[in-house]
N, C-alpha and C positions, 0 to 999 in steps of 0.2 A: 434830211438827212438822204441816203440812196443806198441799195444792195440790190448786186445782181447776178444770177447764177448764169453763165455762157453753157452751152453746151454744143459742141460739134458733132453729129452723127455717123454724118456722114461729105465729106472733101465738098456736098458743094451745097451743103443744106445747112447753117445754123438757129438753134434756141437760145433767145432773149430772156426774161423774169429779169426787169425788173421792182422795183417795190419804194416808193418813196414814201420818206415822211416829211410828212411837207409844214413848215410853222416860219411864223415869223417874227423877224428880229425885233420889233418892237408893237405899238399897239397905232402910232401913224402910222396912215397910210397913202400920205396928201397924191395924188393922179390917182389914185386907185377909183373905179367906175365909187356914186355915190354915199350905199350905202356899208359898203368898206374903203372905205378914208379913213377913219376909228373905229380898234377892229376892238372887241371885251375880252377876248381873247389869242393870246396867239401858237392856237391848236386851228391851223385850219386846215388840212386834212388829211387823208392818207392816198397813194395812188395805187396799182395791179396793173401789171404792159404788163401785154409780152408778142415778142415780134418775130416773127418767124424769117431767112432769108434767106434768096432759091435763085442757084445761078443755073437754071438752067441751060446752057452752053455757052459760048463762046459771046455773045452778040445779046440773051435776051437775061434777066433778073427781072423777081416776084419778091417783091418784103408785100407780108403782110404783121398789123395789125392789129392787136388789141387787145383794148382796157377799160376797166373803173377808179373812179375817184368815188369814194367816199367823204364826204363831206366833216368836219372837224364843226367842234363850239363857235370859232370863230365864226366861219359862216352860218353856223343854226342862226348863235343870236343877231347877222346882220338880217339875216332876210324872217319875213315872215311867212306866217305857216310848215306844213315840214320842206325837210329843206334832203332831197332824194338825190337813189346813184347819180351820177353823170357814169355814160358810156362815153368810145369809142372804137367804130372800123374803118379802118382802113388795108385798102389793096390795091397794089401796084406795080405793073408790068415796065420796066425800061427798056428801050431799046436802046445799043447803041453803034455805031461801026466806026 
């Protein structure tokens, strides 16, 4: 499941917040990495992502992404020890002609 909130406070700036609730269709995950080939739960986890898109000019586009993922019961039960949240940060500058 996914919910998205998108705001465009200026013509050159867009802010997007996405919420994902990841669930497996079934408990059989053949082809997945070792501990995740058979799941004990369908709850894979949740993720919140903030994306920023800024058009600097005719030839430059800046994209920033920050994300946090919270492991669900399927991940917690498949991996030994504590499963911490995981974080992603990305900043990209695109140039086109």
